[in-house]
N, C-alpha and C positions, 0 to 999 in steps of 0.2 A: 504493500500500500504506500510505500515511500515516494514513488514517482508518479502518483496518480493526480488527476486534475479535475476540478469541478468548475463549471461556468454558472455563475449566478445571474439570472436575467431579472433586472429590475433594481431600482435605486430607492425603494421605500424603506420603511422601518425594518421589516423582516429581512429585506435584502442586505441591509447594513449589518444587522445582528448575526444572521446566519454566516455571511461572508467573514466577518471579523472573528466569530467564535471558531469556525473551522480552520481559518488561517492561523489562529493562535494556539489551537489545541491539537492540531494534527500536522502531518508532514505533507499534506495535499497542497498542490498549487491551486490558488483561487483566482479565477478571472471574473471580471464584472462586465456584463453587457448592459449598457445604459445609454440613454439619449444624451446624458450630460457627463461624459467621461472627464472633461476638463475641470469639473468641480470636485473630482475625487482625488484623495491622496493615496499613495501606495501604503501608507501607514494608517491603520484603522484601529481605533481604541473603543472597546466595549466595556462599560462599567455595569456590573450586575447587581442584583438586589441584595446579595450577600457581602458586598464590599470588595469583590474581586475586580481586577482590571485586566482584560484580555487585550493584548497588543498583537494584532495580526499584520503580516506583510502581504499585500496583494500583488498578484503577478502581472496580469494584463488588464488595463482599463480601456474599454473601447465601445464605440457605437457601431462597429462593423461585426456582424454575426460571424462571418468567416474567421476573422482574426480571434474573436473571443472564444469560439467553440472549437476550433482546430486543436486536436490532441486531447480533448476532454473525454473523460469516462462517464461523467454525469453532467447533464444540463438541468438546472433546477429553476423553475419559474417562481419568483417571489413577487407576484403581481396581483392586482385587483381583478375581479371577475371580468370586468368589461375590457380588459387588455389581453386576456388569455388567447382567444381565437386569433387575433391579429398577430400576436407574438409567435404562435405555433406556425402560422402561415409564413411568417418572415424567416424562421429558422429551419424549416423543414428540409430545404435543399442542402443544408450544411451539416445535418446530423446523419452519421453513418449508422448502419444497422446494429453495431455493437454498443452504441451510446444509449444510456438510460436517460429518458426525458421525463421529468417529474414536475409536480406542483406542490408548493409548501402547504396548500390547503386545497381540498377537492370539492368543497361544497358549493362552488360557483360554476360548475359545469366542465371542469378540466377533462375528465374522462370522455364525456360526450363529444367535446370538440376534438380531442386527440384521436379517438376512434374514427372520426370522419376525415381528419386531415392527414394523419399518419397511421393508418390502420394496422400495419405490421410492426410498428416501432415498439421497442421495449419501453413501457411507460409505467410510472408509479405515482402515487399521491398519498399524502397524509390525510387522515380523517380530521384532525385538529392541528392547529399550528403548534410547533414545538416550543415556541417562546412567546412571551408578551414583550413587545418591542416598541421603542420610540426613538426617533432620530434626535440626537442632541445637537450636533453641528454637521450639516449635510456633507457627505463624502469623507468625513473625518472621525466622527464619534457618534455613539448611540448608547442607549440604556437598555439593558436586558432586565425587564421588570418582573419576570416570573418564568419559572421552568414548569414543564409538565412532568408528572411522576413517571409516566410511560407514554408511548406513542403507538398508534395503530396505523398500519400501512397496507395498501394494496399494490400489487405488482402484476402487470399484464404482459403477455407475449414473452415470457421468460421461463426457461426450463429449470433453472436453478434459483428459485426464489429465496431459499434459505441463505445462500451465499450473499445475495444482495441485501437481504434483511440484516444480516450480520454487519455488512459494510455501513449501512445507515445507522445502526445502533452504535457502532464505533465512532462515526462522525459526530453524532449528536450527544454522545455520552449519556444516553437514556435508553432504558429497556424498551425494545420495539417488538411489536407483535404483528403477525401476518393476518390480514383479513381474508375472507373467502372470495370476495369479488368486488368490483368497482362500485356496486350499489352501496355496500357497507362503508366505503370511503366517501362517496358522494352525498349520501343522505345523513344529515346531522341536525339535531335540534339546538346546535350552538348558535352561531350568528344568524342563520336564516329565520329562526324563531325567536331567539333571545333579543336580538336587536329590533326586529320588526314589531314585536309585541310592545316593547318599551316605547318606540317611536309613536306607535298608534295611541298608546295610553297618554303620552305627553301632548300630542299635537292633533288629535282627531278633531278638535273643535276649531282648529286654526282656519282663518279665512284671509284672503289677500288683504294686506294692509295692517293686519294685527301684529303687535309687537309685545315683548315681554320685558318686565323690569329686571329680571335676573336670568342668568344662564345656568340652569340646573346641572348638577353632576349627573352623569348618565347612570352610574351604579349606586353611588352613595345616597342619592335621593330617590332610589327605586321605591315604588309604592306597592301596597297589597293588591291594588286593582291591576297593576302590571303583572304581578305574579299570577293572579287569577286567570287573566287572559292567556298568559304563556302556558299555564297548565292545560287549559282547554284546547289550545292549538296543539300542544304536545300529545294530548289524548287522540286527536285526529291523526297526527303523525304516526303514532304507534299503531293505529288501525291500518294505515297504509303499509307499514312494514310487515304486517301479518299477511299481506297479499303479494309480497315480493320474496325472491329467493335470498333472504338474508337471515343471519343468526341474530335475533333480537338482543342477545346478551352482549353483542359487539356495539350496540347503540342503546345505552341505557336511557330510561325515561329521564326527563329533566329533574324530577324529584329525587330519583336515585342518584343521578350524577352529582347533585348538590347536597346529598345526604339530608334531605328535608322530607317532611310528611304532609305539609299543607302550604297554603299561600303565605301565611304569616312566617313560618319557619324558612320558607324559600326567600322571602324578602329580607329577613335578617341575615341569611347566609350571603346573598348577593351583596348586600350593603357592607358586609364585613371583610370582603376579599381585599387584602392590602394592595395588591397590584392594580386593582381597578379603581381605587378610591379617588384618584385625582383626575380621572378621565371625564371631561366635560361633554355635555350634549352638543350635537352638531348645530351650532348657531353662529350667526354673523352679527357683529356689533355695529349698529348705526347710531351715531351720536351717543346717547346714553341708554339706548334700548337694544333689544335683541330680536332677531327673527330667524326662522329655520334656514339652515344651509342645505338646500336641495341638491347642491353640487357635491356634497360630501359623500364619501364611500358608503356611509350608512344607508343612503338612499340609492346611489347609482350602482351599488354592488348587491346589497342584501335583498332588495325587492326584485329587480329584473334578472339577476343571475343567481340568487340564493333561494329565496322563497318560491321563485317561479318554477324551479325544477320540481319541488314538492307539490306545488299547486297543479302543475301539468300532469304529474303521475297520478295524483288523486282523481283528476277528472278522467284520465285514460282508464282508470279502474272503476269508473262509475260511482265514486264515493260521494256521500253527502258531508261536506266539510264547511259548515257555515262560518266558523271562526277564521280558518285559514283564508277562505274566500273573501271575507270582509276586510281583513287586514291587507291582503294582497291587492285587492281592487283599490283600496284607499291609497296604498303606497304608490302603485303604478300611476294613479291619477295625479298624485302630488308631483311625481317626477315629470310626467308629461306636461302638466300645466305650468310648472314653475322652473324647470331646468333652463339654464341660460349658459352661454359659453363662459368658461372660466378664464 
């Protein structure tokens, strides 16, 4: 593993943290494929929640797919859902059959796009992101705000999945388990339900021109009514899983995942997660007031690329899902009516 190479596609928070962590803790060469290579330093510092500082040396910084991917064993997309299809189309002619192409999270359609664009490629995807990450100084430093205790991974078009699972486990220094198929990686009640239920709870009464006096914290100010809606959406989601070829133990219910038994205990749990406490709701400040930011990834990713997959599969199965339908239709209408060029 000493002379292997990974290409990280994307310059967001997870791209920073994954690149810096792997460069600092392994002997792998780390390349960055980004639209802004000139804003990156070859020295990347990652400060974690435990007080550790990882100092990684990056190999190639480029906006040229050929240059960034050539010689790589793994190409890992650390991108929002709305960028995945375009990125796969951009890199497909540069990835040879022996390269593993993956996504840091699969809940925004990665496998569906990959199967269409590069059907025979060795592909993989995480069920949930390995880290909670935030950029500190673009291209130079970032904060690793939280680790996952273990990771779930699906691998497609590969005869030796165990060997690659072991490689990923070594790179991320986290116990990693194989899923049975891409449905188990693609379908999650994490962001597609967690974020959308909270957004609906906060903003369902918003009308054009309305402003707010304060910008609430997304998790610290979580309310019981948000939890109640999330639980109802999750019950519909669990019913969907019963109709698909998945092992439901690989996708625990929202109450099980957060070790809760009702809305009140779920609210307390979500409010108490240290890594989430300082995350603000997606809003823009205008003068002394706040209004929703419909160009944020909460809207542009979690509705049209996250919840949409669940919503579509529910309808393909002929299910009655009033809560998922209500939240999805509201979110899509907000995006369509209020999105503007950033």
